[in-house]
C-alpha positions as CSV (number, residue, x, y, z in Angstrom):
1,M,-123.1,6.3,-70.1
2,L,-119.4,4.5,-69.9
3,V,-118.4,6.3,-72.9
4,C,-119.8,9.7,-71.9
5,A,-117.9,9.4,-68.5
6,A,-114.5,8.5,-70.5
7,R,-114.6,11.3,-72.5
8,L,-115.4,13.4,-69.4
9,L,-112.4,12.1,-67.6
10,H,-110.1,12.7,-70.7
11,F,-111.4,16.2,-70.9
12,S,-110.6,16.9,-67.2
13,A,-107.1,15.4,-67.6
14,L,-106.1,17.7,-71.0
15,R,-107.7,20.6,-68.9
16,V,-105.2,20.2,-65.8
17,S,-102.2,19.4,-68.1
18,S,-102.9,22.5,-70.0
19,L,-103.3,24.8,-66.7
20,R,-100.1,22.7,-65.2
21,D,-97.5,23.8,-68.1
22,P,-98.3,27.6,-67.7
23,L,-98.1,27.3,-63.9
24,R,-94.5,26.1,-64.1
25,R,-93.5,28.7,-66.5
26,T,-94.7,31.3,-64.5
27,V,-92.9,29.7,-61.3
28,R,-89.5,29.6,-63.2
29,D,-89.7,32.8,-64.7
30,T,-90.5,34.6,-61.4
31,V,-87.6,32.5,-59.7
32,Q,-85.3,33.7,-62.5
33,R,-86.5,37.5,-62.0
34,G,-85.9,37.4,-58.4
35,L,-82.4,35.9,-58.5
36,R,-81.6,39.0,-61.1
37,T,-82.9,41.3,-58.5
38,M,-80.9,39.8,-55.9
39,D,-77.6,40.0,-58.1
40,P,-75.5,42.8,-56.7
41,S,-73.7,43.3,-59.9
42,A,-77.1,44.0,-61.4
43,V,-77.2,47.4,-59.2
44,S,-75.2,50.2,-60.9
45,E,-72.8,52.2,-58.9
46,G,-74.7,55.2,-59.5
47,S,-78.0,53.8,-58.0
48,M,-76.7,54.8,-54.5
49,G,-79.5,57.2,-54.1
50,T,-82.3,55.1,-55.9
51,A,-85.6,54.7,-54.1
52,D,-86.4,51.4,-52.4
53,S,-89.3,50.6,-55.1
54,E,-86.7,49.7,-57.2
55,L,-85.3,47.0,-55.3
56,D,-87.3,43.5,-55.5
57,P,-90.5,43.6,-53.0
58,N,-89.8,40.1,-52.5
59,L,-86.5,41.1,-50.4
60,A,-87.0,42.8,-46.9
61,T,-86.3,45.7,-48.3
62,S,-89.1,48.5,-47.3
63,T,-90.2,52.3,-48.1
64,T,-92.8,52.1,-45.5
65,P,-92.6,54.7,-42.8
66,A,-90.4,53.9,-39.1
67,G,-93.1,51.7,-37.2
68,I,-94.5,50.1,-40.5
69,L,-93.8,46.7,-40.7
70,P,-94.1,44.5,-43.8
71,E,-97.0,42.0,-44.4
72,G,-94.5,39.2,-43.8
73,D,-92.5,36.8,-45.6
74,A,-94.0,34.8,-48.4
75,N,-92.6,31.6,-46.6
76,G,-95.0,32.0,-43.9
77,P,-94.4,33.5,-40.3
78,V,-91.5,32.2,-38.5
79,D,-92.7,30.9,-35.2
80,S,-89.3,30.4,-33.1
81,V,-85.8,30.0,-33.6
82,E,-85.4,26.4,-32.5
83,G,-88.5,25.1,-34.5
84,T,-87.4,27.0,-37.7
85,D,-84.9,26.4,-40.2
86,Q,-82.7,28.8,-42.3
87,D,-84.0,29.5,-46.0
88,T,-81.4,27.4,-47.6
89,N,-82.6,28.0,-50.5
90,T,-81.3,31.1,-51.0
91,A,-78.7,30.8,-53.8
92,L,-75.2,31.7,-53.6
93,L,-74.1,34.3,-56.1
94,P,-70.6,34.0,-57.7
95,G,-67.8,35.0,-55.0
96,E,-70.1,34.9,-52.1
97,T,-69.4,32.9,-48.9
98,V,-71.3,32.0,-45.9
99,V,-70.3,34.0,-42.6
100,R,-71.4,32.3,-39.4
101,E,-71.2,34.2,-36.1
102,G,-73.9,33.3,-33.3
103,R,-77.1,32.0,-34.6
104,A,-76.6,34.1,-37.8
105,A,-75.3,32.5,-41.3
106,I,-74.8,35.6,-43.4
107,L,-74.4,35.8,-47.2
108,F,-71.0,37.8,-47.9
109,P,-69.2,39.0,-50.8
110,N,-65.6,38.4,-51.3
111,A,-65.0,41.4,-52.6
112,N,-64.8,44.5,-50.3
113,E,-68.2,46.0,-51.4
114,V,-69.8,45.6,-48.1
115,F,-68.0,46.2,-45.0
116,Y,-67.5,43.3,-42.1
117,N,-65.1,42.8,-39.3
118,P,-64.9,40.0,-37.8
119,V,-63.0,41.6,-34.9
120,Q,-65.8,43.2,-33.6
121,E,-67.5,40.0,-32.7
122,F,-67.2,40.8,-29.1
123,N,-68.8,44.0,-29.8
124,R,-71.8,42.4,-31.4
125,D,-72.1,39.7,-28.4
126,L,-71.9,42.3,-25.8
127,T,-74.9,44.4,-27.5
128,C,-76.9,41.3,-27.8
129,A,-76.3,40.9,-24.1
130,V,-77.2,44.7,-23.0
131,I,-80.3,44.7,-25.5
132,T,-81.3,41.5,-23.6
133,E,-81.3,43.0,-20.2
134,F,-82.6,46.6,-21.1
135,A,-85.8,44.3,-22.7
136,R,-86.0,42.3,-19.7
137,E,-86.2,45.5,-17.5
138,Q,-88.7,47.2,-19.8
139,L,-90.9,44.2,-20.6
140,S,-91.3,43.4,-17.0
141,L,-93.1,46.7,-16.2
142,K,-95.7,45.3,-18.9
143,G,-96.1,42.0,-17.9
144,V,-94.0,40.1,-20.3
145,K,-91.4,37.8,-19.5
146,V,-88.3,37.2,-22.0
147,A,-87.2,33.9,-22.5
148,V,-83.5,33.3,-23.5
149,P,-82.4,29.9,-25.1
150,G,-80.1,28.4,-22.5
151,E,-80.5,30.7,-19.6
152,Q,-82.0,28.9,-16.4
153,E,-85.2,30.4,-15.1
154,R,-84.6,32.3,-12.0
155,V,-85.9,31.2,-8.7
156,V,-87.4,33.4,-6.2
157,V,-88.1,32.2,-2.8
158,C,-91.0,33.5,-1.1
159,L,-91.5,33.2,2.5
160,A,-95.3,34.0,2.7
161,E,-98.2,31.9,2.6
162,E,-98.5,29.6,-0.4
163,P,-101.2,31.5,-2.7
164,A,-104.4,29.6,-4.0
165,Q,-104.5,27.4,-7.2
166,E,-106.9,30.0,-8.5
167,Q,-104.5,33.0,-8.0
168,V,-101.5,30.7,-9.5
169,E,-103.7,30.0,-12.5
170,E,-104.5,34.1,-12.8
171,R,-100.9,35.0,-12.6
172,V,-99.8,32.4,-15.3
173,K,-102.4,34.1,-17.8
174,E,-101.3,37.2,-17.1
175,V,-97.7,36.5,-17.6
176,Q,-96.7,36.7,-21.5
177,I,-93.8,34.8,-22.7
178,A,-91.4,36.5,-25.3
179,N,-89.2,34.1,-27.1
180,V,-86.4,35.2,-29.5
181,G,-87.2,35.0,-33.3
182,E,-90.7,36.0,-32.3
183,R,-92.5,39.4,-32.7
184,C,-93.6,40.7,-29.6
185,E,-96.6,43.2,-30.1
186,G,-95.7,45.6,-27.0
187,G,-91.7,44.8,-27.8
188,L,-89.2,46.9,-28.5
189,R,-88.4,48.6,-31.9
190,V,-84.7,48.8,-33.1
191,L,-83.2,50.8,-35.2
192,E,-79.4,50.0,-37.0
193,G,-78.7,53.1,-38.7
194,L,-75.6,51.7,-40.6
195,A,-75.9,48.1,-40.9
196,A,-73.8,47.3,-43.9
197,S,-74.3,43.4,-44.2
198,G,-77.3,43.2,-41.7
199,L,-75.1,40.7,-39.5
200,R,-76.0,42.8,-36.3
201,S,-79.4,43.3,-37.1
202,V,-79.9,39.5,-37.9
203,R,-78.3,38.3,-34.7
204,F,-80.8,40.6,-32.8
205,A,-83.9,39.1,-34.4
206,L,-82.6,35.5,-33.6
207,E,-80.9,36.2,-30.6
208,V,-82.9,38.9,-28.5
209,P,-86.2,38.5,-27.2
210,G,-89.1,40.7,-27.0
211,L,-88.6,42.8,-30.2
212,R,-91.5,44.1,-32.2
213,S,-89.4,45.1,-35.2
214,V,-85.8,45.3,-36.1
215,T,-84.8,48.1,-39.0
216,A,-81.5,47.9,-40.7
217,N,-80.6,50.6,-42.9
218,D,-77.9,51.5,-44.9
219,C,-77.3,54.0,-47.7
220,S,-75.5,51.7,-49.9
221,A,-78.1,49.9,-52.7
222,R,-75.6,46.9,-52.7
223,A,-76.1,46.8,-48.9
224,A,-79.8,47.1,-48.9
225,V,-80.3,44.1,-51.0
226,L,-77.6,42.2,-49.0
227,I,-79.5,43.1,-46.1
228,G,-82.8,41.7,-47.5
229,R,-81.1,38.7,-48.6
230,N,-79.9,37.7,-45.3
231,A,-83.0,38.4,-43.7
232,K,-84.6,35.9,-45.8
233,H,-81.9,33.4,-45.4
234,N,-82.1,33.6,-41.8
235,G,-85.8,33.4,-41.6
236,V,-86.2,36.4,-39.8
237,S,-88.0,38.6,-42.7
238,H,-91.4,38.8,-40.5
239,L,-89.5,40.4,-37.9
240,M,-86.8,42.6,-39.9
241,Q,-86.9,44.8,-42.5
242,A,-84.1,46.3,-44.7
243,S,-84.0,50.3,-45.5
244,Q,-81.9,52.4,-48.0
245,R,-81.9,55.6,-46.4
246,D,-79.6,58.3,-45.1
247,A,-79.6,57.6,-41.3
248,S,-79.7,61.0,-40.3
249,M,-82.8,61.8,-42.2
250,L,-84.1,58.5,-41.3
251,M,-83.8,59.4,-37.6
252,Y,-85.1,63.0,-38.4
253,E,-88.3,61.3,-39.4
254,A,-88.7,59.7,-36.6
255,R,-88.7,62.5,-34.1
256,G,-92.3,61.9,-33.3
257,R,-93.3,60.6,-30.1
258,K,-95.1,57.6,-31.7
259,D,-92.3,57.3,-34.4
260,R,-89.1,57.0,-31.9
261,Y,-87.3,53.8,-31.3
262,D,-86.7,52.2,-28.1
263,V,-83.3,51.3,-29.2
264,I,-80.6,52.7,-31.8
265,D,-77.6,51.2,-32.5
266,L,-75.1,53.3,-34.6
267,D,-71.5,51.8,-35.4
268,P,-70.2,54.0,-38.3
269,Y,-66.7,53.3,-40.1
270,G,-64.6,56.2,-38.1
271,S,-66.8,59.1,-36.1
272,P,-70.4,59.1,-35.4
273,A,-70.8,62.8,-35.2
274,P,-72.7,63.3,-38.1
275,F,-75.6,60.9,-36.9
276,V,-75.6,62.0,-33.0
277,D,-77.9,64.9,-33.4
278,G,-80.8,63.1,-34.9
279,A,-79.9,59.9,-32.8
280,V,-80.7,61.9,-29.4
281,Q,-84.0,63.0,-30.9
282,A,-85.2,59.7,-32.3
283,V,-84.7,57.6,-29.4
284,S,-87.8,57.1,-27.2
285,E,-88.3,58.2,-23.7
286,G,-85.8,56.1,-21.6
287,G,-84.7,54.4,-24.8
288,L,-81.5,53.1,-25.3
289,L,-78.5,54.6,-27.5
290,C,-75.8,52.4,-28.5
291,V,-72.6,54.2,-29.9
292,T,-69.3,53.2,-31.3
293,C,-66.2,55.4,-32.0
294,T,-63.2,53.9,-34.1
295,D,-61.2,57.3,-34.7
296,M,-59.5,56.8,-31.8
297,A,-56.5,58.8,-33.3
298,V,-58.6,61.8,-32.8
299,M,-60.1,61.2,-29.4
300,A,-56.8,59.9,-28.1
301,G,-54.9,63.4,-28.6
302,N,-53.4,63.1,-31.8
303,C,-55.7,65.5,-33.4
304,G,-57.2,67.9,-30.8
305,E,-58.3,70.3,-33.0
306,T,-60.2,67.8,-35.2
307,C,-61.5,66.4,-31.9
308,Y,-63.1,69.6,-30.9
309,N,-64.5,69.9,-34.2
310,K,-66.5,66.4,-34.3
311,Y,-67.2,66.2,-30.2
312,G,-66.9,69.9,-29.0
313,S,-63.8,68.6,-26.7
314,V,-60.1,68.8,-26.8
315,S,-58.5,65.4,-26.5
316,I,-55.0,65.0,-24.7
317,K,-52.3,62.8,-25.2
318,A,-51.9,61.4,-22.0
319,K,-51.7,58.3,-20.8
320,Y,-55.6,58.1,-19.5
321,C,-56.5,58.9,-23.0
322,H,-58.8,55.7,-23.6
323,E,-60.8,56.7,-20.6
324,M,-60.7,60.2,-21.6
325,A,-62.2,59.0,-25.0
326,L,-65.1,57.7,-23.3
327,R,-65.9,60.8,-21.5
328,I,-65.7,62.9,-24.4
329,I,-68.2,60.8,-26.4
330,L,-70.3,60.9,-23.3
331,H,-70.2,64.6,-23.2
332,S,-71.0,65.2,-26.6
333,L,-74.0,62.9,-26.5
334,D,-75.3,65.1,-23.4
335,Q,-74.4,68.3,-25.0
336,R,-76.5,67.5,-28.2
337,A,-79.4,66.0,-25.9
338,G,-79.4,69.1,-24.1
339,V,-80.2,71.2,-26.9
340,Y,-83.6,69.2,-26.9
341,Q,-84.3,69.3,-23.1
342,R,-82.8,65.9,-22.8
343,Y,-80.2,64.2,-20.8
344,I,-78.3,61.0,-20.4
345,E,-77.9,58.3,-18.0
346,P,-74.8,55.9,-19.2
347,L,-75.2,52.3,-18.3
348,L,-72.0,50.7,-19.8
349,S,-69.0,52.2,-21.3
350,I,-66.1,50.2,-22.6
351,S,-62.6,51.0,-24.2
352,V,-61.6,47.7,-26.1
353,D,-59.3,46.7,-29.0
354,F,-59.2,49.9,-31.1
355,Y,-62.8,51.4,-30.6
356,I,-64.8,52.7,-27.7
357,R,-68.5,51.6,-27.0
358,V,-71.0,53.4,-24.8
359,F,-74.5,52.6,-23.9
360,V,-76.8,55.5,-22.8
361,R,-80.6,56.2,-22.0
362,V,-82.1,59.3,-22.8
363,F,-84.4,60.9,-21.0
364,T,-86.4,64.0,-21.5
365,G,-86.6,66.7,-18.5
366,Q,-86.0,70.4,-18.3
367,A,-85.1,70.5,-14.8
368,K,-82.7,67.9,-14.9
369,A,-81.3,69.0,-18.3
370,K,-80.2,72.0,-16.5
371,N,-77.7,69.6,-14.4
372,S,-75.3,69.3,-17.4
373,A,-73.0,71.8,-16.9
374,S,-72.1,70.5,-13.7
375,K,-71.8,67.1,-15.0
376,Q,-68.8,68.3,-17.4
377,A,-65.2,69.4,-16.5
378,L,-62.0,71.1,-17.7
379,V,-58.8,68.7,-17.4
380,Y,-55.4,70.5,-16.3
381,N,-52.8,68.0,-17.5
382,C,-48.9,68.5,-16.3
383,V,-46.9,67.9,-19.3
384,G,-43.7,66.7,-16.9
385,C,-45.0,64.5,-14.5
386,G,-48.7,63.6,-16.0
387,S,-50.5,64.7,-12.9
388,F,-54.0,66.1,-13.7
389,N,-56.7,68.2,-12.0
390,L,-60.3,68.6,-13.2
391,Q,-62.6,71.9,-13.1
392,R,-66.1,71.4,-13.5
393,M,-67.8,73.9,-15.6
394,G,-70.8,74.6,-13.3
395,K,-71.8,74.4,-9.9
396,R,-75.1,73.3,-8.4
397,I,-76.6,73.9,-4.5
398,S,-79.6,72.0,-3.3
399,Q,-81.8,74.6,-1.5
400,G,-84.4,72.2,-0.2
401,K,-86.8,71.5,-3.2
402,N,-85.0,73.8,-5.3
403,M,-81.8,73.9,-6.8
404,K,-79.6,77.0,-7.6
405,Y,-77.0,77.0,-10.3
406,T,-74.1,79.3,-10.2
407,A,-70.7,79.5,-12.0
408,A,-67.8,77.2,-10.8
409,T,-64.8,78.8,-9.3
410,G,-61.2,78.2,-10.2
411,P,-58.7,77.2,-11.5
412,P,-57.7,74.1,-9.3
413,V,-54.0,74.8,-10.3
414,G,-51.2,77.6,-10.6
415,P,-49.5,78.9,-13.4
416,S,-47.1,76.0,-13.2
417,C,-47.2,72.3,-11.5
418,E,-47.0,72.2,-7.7
419,H,-45.0,68.7,-8.0
420,C,-42.4,69.4,-11.0
421,G,-42.9,73.3,-12.0
422,Q,-44.0,72.4,-15.7
423,R,-46.9,73.6,-17.5
424,H,-50.2,72.5,-17.9
425,Q,-52.3,71.5,-20.8
426,L,-55.9,72.3,-21.2
427,G,-58.3,69.6,-22.3
428,G,-61.9,68.9,-22.3
429,P,-64.5,69.5,-21.4
430,I,-65.4,65.7,-20.5
431,W,-67.9,63.9,-18.8
432,A,-66.9,64.0,-15.1
433,E,-70.0,61.8,-13.3
434,P,-70.2,57.7,-13.4
435,I,-69.8,56.3,-16.9
436,H,-71.1,52.7,-15.8
437,N,-74.5,51.9,-13.8
438,V,-73.0,49.2,-11.8
439,Q,-76.4,47.5,-11.3
440,F,-77.1,47.1,-14.6
441,V,-73.8,45.6,-15.3
442,Q,-74.1,43.4,-12.7
443,K,-77.5,42.0,-14.4
444,V,-75.6,41.4,-17.6
445,L,-72.4,40.0,-15.9
446,S,-74.8,37.3,-14.3
447,A,-76.8,36.5,-17.4
448,V,-73.7,36.3,-19.3
449,S,-71.7,34.2,-16.7
450,G,-75.0,31.9,-16.3
451,N,-75.2,31.1,-20.0
452,P,-72.0,30.9,-21.3
453,S,-72.6,28.8,-24.3
454,R,-74.8,31.8,-25.8
455,F,-71.9,34.1,-27.2
456,G,-68.7,33.0,-28.7
457,T,-66.9,35.7,-26.5
458,S,-68.4,35.1,-23.2
459,R,-65.1,34.5,-21.1
460,R,-64.1,37.8,-22.2
461,I,-67.3,39.7,-21.8
462,E,-67.3,38.0,-18.0
463,G,-63.8,39.5,-17.5
464,M,-64.5,42.9,-18.9
465,L,-68.0,43.4,-16.9
466,S,-66.1,41.8,-13.7
467,M,-63.4,44.7,-14.0
468,V,-66.3,47.3,-14.8
469,T,-67.6,46.4,-11.7
470,E,-64.7,47.0,-9.5
471,E,-63.8,50.4,-10.8
472,L,-64.2,53.7,-8.7
473,E,-67.5,54.9,-10.0
474,D,-66.6,58.6,-8.8
475,V,-62.7,59.1,-9.5
476,P,-62.5,60.1,-13.3
477,L,-59.4,59.3,-15.1
478,Y,-56.1,57.4,-13.8
479,Y,-52.6,57.2,-13.2
480,T,-50.2,54.6,-14.9
481,L,-47.4,52.7,-12.8
482,D,-45.1,52.7,-15.9
483,N,-45.3,56.1,-16.3
484,L,-45.0,57.2,-12.4
485,S,-42.1,55.2,-12.5
486,S,-40.3,56.4,-15.7
487,T,-41.1,60.0,-14.2
488,V,-38.8,59.6,-11.5
489,H,-36.3,57.1,-13.4
490,C,-36.5,54.4,-11.1
491,N,-37.3,50.8,-10.8
492,T,-41.1,50.0,-11.1
493,P,-43.1,48.6,-8.0
494,S,-45.4,45.7,-8.4
495,L,-49.1,46.5,-9.1
496,L,-50.0,45.0,-5.5
497,Q,-47.4,46.9,-3.7
498,F,-48.3,50.3,-4.9
499,R,-52.3,49.1,-4.5
500,S,-51.0,48.2,-0.8
501,A,-49.4,51.6,-0.1
502,L,-52.5,53.6,-1.4
503,L,-54.7,51.4,1.1
504,H,-52.4,51.4,4.1
505,A,-52.3,55.4,3.5
506,G,-56.4,55.1,3.8
507,H,-57.3,55.8,0.4
508,R,-59.4,53.7,-2.3
509,V,-58.2,52.4,-5.1
510,S,-59.0,50.2,-8.3
511,L,-58.1,49.0,-11.6
512,S,-59.5,50.2,-14.9
513,H,-60.8,48.0,-17.8
514,A,-58.9,50.6,-20.2
515,C,-55.4,50.2,-19.5
516,K,-53.5,47.2,-18.1
517,N,-51.2,49.2,-15.9
518,A,-53.9,51.6,-14.7
519,L,-54.3,53.0,-11.2
520,K,-57.9,54.9,-10.3
521,T,-57.6,56.2,-6.8
522,D,-59.3,59.1,-4.8
523,A,-55.8,60.1,-3.8
524,P,-54.5,63.4,-4.4
525,G,-51.4,64.1,-6.7
526,G,-49.1,65.0,-3.4
527,V,-49.8,61.3,-1.9
528,I,-49.1,59.7,-5.2
529,W,-45.3,61.2,-5.6
530,D,-44.6,61.0,-1.7
531,I,-45.3,57.0,-2.2
532,M,-42.9,57.0,-5.2
533,R,-40.3,59.1,-3.2
534,C,-40.6,56.5,-0.3
535,W,-40.1,53.7,-3.1
536,E,-37.3,55.6,-4.4
537,K,-35.2,55.6,-0.9
538,K,-35.7,52.2,-1.2
539,H,-34.5,51.8,-4.9
540,P,-32.3,55.0,-5.3
541,V,-31.5,56.5,-8.5
542,K,-28.5,58.3,-9.4
543,R,-29.4,62.0,-8.7
544,E,-26.1,63.4,-10.2
545,K,-27.2,62.1,-13.6
546,L,-30.5,64.2,-13.2
547,S,-31.1,67.2,-14.7
548,E,-32.0,70.5,-12.4
549,T,-34.9,71.3,-14.7
550,S,-36.5,67.6,-15.1
551,P,-39.3,66.5,-13.3
552,A,-37.5,63.7,-11.4
553,F,-35.1,66.3,-10.0
554,R,-37.8,68.5,-8.7
555,I,-40.0,65.8,-7.3
556,L,-37.1,64.1,-5.6
557,S,-35.6,67.3,-4.2
558,T,-38.7,67.2,-2.0
559,E,-38.9,65.3,1.0
560,P,-42.1,62.8,1.6
561,S,-44.8,64.1,4.1
562,V,-46.3,60.7,3.8
563,Q,-44.6,57.3,4.8
564,A,-45.7,54.5,2.8
565,C,-46.2,51.0,3.5
566,F,-45.7,48.4,0.9
567,D,-46.6,45.6,2.6
568,V,-49.0,43.4,0.4
569,R,-52.5,43.6,1.6
570,D,-55.1,40.8,0.7
571,D,-57.6,43.3,-0.5
572,A,-55.2,44.7,-2.9
573,N,-55.7,41.8,-5.0
574,P,-59.2,42.6,-6.8
575,Q,-61.5,39.3,-7.4
576,S,-61.0,39.4,-11.3
577,R,-57.2,39.1,-11.0
578,R,-57.4,36.1,-8.5
579,R,-59.8,34.5,-10.6
580,Q,-57.4,35.2,-13.5
581,L,-60.2,35.9,-15.9
582,V,-59.8,37.1,-19.5
583,R,-59.2,40.5,-19.1
584,F,-57.0,42.0,-21.5
585,Q,-56.9,39.6,-24.2
586,E,-53.8,39.5,-26.7
587,N,-54.5,39.7,-30.9
588,P,-55.1,36.1,-31.7
589,H,-53.5,36.8,-35.3
590,A,-51.6,39.6,-37.4
591,N,-53.7,42.3,-38.8
592,W,-56.3,42.3,-36.0
593,G,-57.9,45.6,-35.9
594,P,-59.7,48.0,-38.4
595,K,-60.6,46.8,-41.7
596,A,-60.3,48.8,-45.0
597,R,-63.7,51.0,-45.5
598,A,-66.0,49.4,-47.9
599,K,-65.9,50.4,-51.7
600,A,-68.5,50.7,-54.5
601,G,-66.7,48.4,-56.8
602,G,-65.1,45.9,-54.2
603,G,-61.7,46.4,-54.5
604,N,-58.6,44.7,-52.5
605,S,-59.5,44.1,-49.2
606,E,-56.3,42.9,-47.7
607,L,-54.1,45.3,-45.8
608,E,-50.7,43.7,-45.8
609,D,-50.0,44.7,-49.4
610,R,-51.0,48.4,-48.5
611,R,-48.6,48.3,-45.4
612,K,-45.6,46.7,-47.4
613,Q,-46.1,49.5,-49.9
614,Q,-46.4,52.2,-47.7
615,Q,-43.7,51.3,-45.5
616,N,-41.0,54.0,-44.5
617,K,-42.5,56.0,-47.0
618,R,-41.4,59.2,-45.0
619,K,-37.7,58.2,-44.7
620,K,-35.3,59.0,-47.4
621,P,-35.4,56.7,-50.4
622,D,-32.8,54.0,-50.8
623,R,-30.4,54.7,-53.7
624,D,-30.7,50.8,-54.8
625,A,-32.8,50.8,-58.0
626,A,-33.6,47.1,-57.0
627,Q,-35.7,48.5,-54.0
628,L,-37.3,51.5,-55.8
629,K,-41.2,51.3,-55.7
630,S,-42.9,50.5,-58.8
631,F,-45.7,52.4,-59.0
632,P,-45.6,56.0,-61.0
633,C,-45.5,59.3,-59.5
634,K,-48.0,62.1,-59.7
635,R,-46.5,63.7,-63.1
636,F,-46.6,60.4,-64.6
637,R,-50.5,60.5,-64.0
638,K,-50.6,64.3,-65.3
639,G,-48.8,62.9,-68.4
640,T,-45.8,65.7,-67.7
641,C,-43.2,62.7,-66.3
642,P,-40.2,62.8,-68.5
643,R,-39.4,59.2,-67.5
644,G,-42.3,58.0,-69.8
645,D,-42.9,54.5,-68.9
646,E,-39.8,53.9,-67.0
647,C,-41.2,56.5,-64.3
648,C,-40.9,55.2,-60.6
649,Y,-42.5,57.0,-57.3
650,S,-39.0,57.2,-55.7
651,H,-37.0,59.2,-58.4
652,E,-35.8,62.7,-56.9
653,P,-37.8,65.7,-58.5
654,E,-34.3,67.4,-59.4
655,E,-33.3,64.7,-61.6
656,A,-36.5,65.0,-63.2
657,E,-36.4,68.4,-63.9
658,K,-32.5,68.0,-65.4
659,D,-34.0,65.1,-67.7
660,G,-36.9,67.9,-68.9
661,E,-34.3,70.7,-69.4
662,K,-32.2,68.1,-71.7
663,M,-35.4,66.9,-73.4
664,E,-36.0,70.5,-74.2
């Protein structure tokens, strides 16, 4: 018996040992195969259009239709952010670094293969704050309460009789809590159309409660692989899926009512115009559309014809160009939505740093979509004094329960400016309605100021949103104080003095978040120049030096019809200025702005060398041979330059032709 038992134990040990070695080999092969798939260098440059099935299925990439989620991460579901550590087992590939922003830690290649700009941390922080408040409003209608880490619970005082204990228990059972990092069945479906490294989507999954799914899409195969690795590294694969699709096609396929997304975020490199048509169709009823524009040279008046091709509006190079850019993109969104009997309601529109960002809700309704024409306006801008007038594109008249629509009458100006006699420029059409929802902005501001440790840019968000709440809602565009003084060639009054003069005259006035010296007021242009005439009498200019055809001579030749009072009033200084909030932040370091476009092969991401290379390229080249640029000319690239290896870009074409004739 003992001998048989011993033989049986020995046989069992050999059996376990024989099974263990193949298991080890299988695990080792699987890990090595997974690392080979995650290697971005293994994806060829020609595989930009490959299907998602060619990528490793263990990554978070997905080819499933919109709305179908992956079954979950192999490591198991993540309960919450606080109780889950990031997957630190994700190995760093050669040349990769870890970029930390908010709660996310992103694996990022050093080469410029995937786009990332740390300057837009403010943009991402603000987006997380806006989507959080949007989710709070939407889920409260379904009886779901969102829980934000670090946020104090809002206390509601009720003066009615205390409810019975049974009623309290029933209410507690009915209320569902949505935490960050957890999948909420009745939550929001979010799409980031151009995700790049997936940083924004990872932050949504880690910092915004009440989400059902987050789809991070990018057409680049390298970016899609990186998104999947970042989702796994941050432990959000159960909530976030990567997709390698064309953003427009992905949104066009989600036009069905059951397939639409509750939130669509578009943050392209340059113009979002190619994606607007698909976005206004793929967003759900009352859904949130977040759009960023970085092509400010086009929208600020440098290329009005290009702006018309992209956005259907002509931009003007004026002092109010940044707010006009906001109204141009809102006009474009509303125009594209109107094609499908939809319309927009702006929640928040800001101009910051080198880009603009708008948050709008999209609704469907044939009757309200007809109001679109009366919400747009043309801009008549004087080239001499900078005065402007708006001409509505349409007119609506309320007749009881019905609405009558007629053509607008105009123009509001004559052949020349009534103030300086110069001609007008015609720009637009632009969005002429309010660009903010003050009640929604106040909710976002309250949440950010009550939980300042949530975002790294909380102080700037608080200052920016405080200015937004102080702006006049029904006054489009603005004047700038320095431009008014420059027009009449006089000293510049202080901001408080000019604001006080407008208040004494019985008009409303506010600042603008888009420009430091801006003045938004409902006062007509005649009152503005009357105040400047009164200021010039106290600080006279030398009239003999003014040309008779100059705007300053024409304006100062007219006596003011309003006597301005420049005594400073207490209400002339807004609260955001009194509290010294961070409103117009200075650039913290050099090269603070746009970054180079990502390239398939990486390339040099440093802009300093390129700027030195392109400096003074339009000026006459220096004759000093030591200062000539060293890179070859166009003829050298074609193999026709007579100078051969000694060719440089700065040699004169005539000299090259002479050298060619001598060689012949």
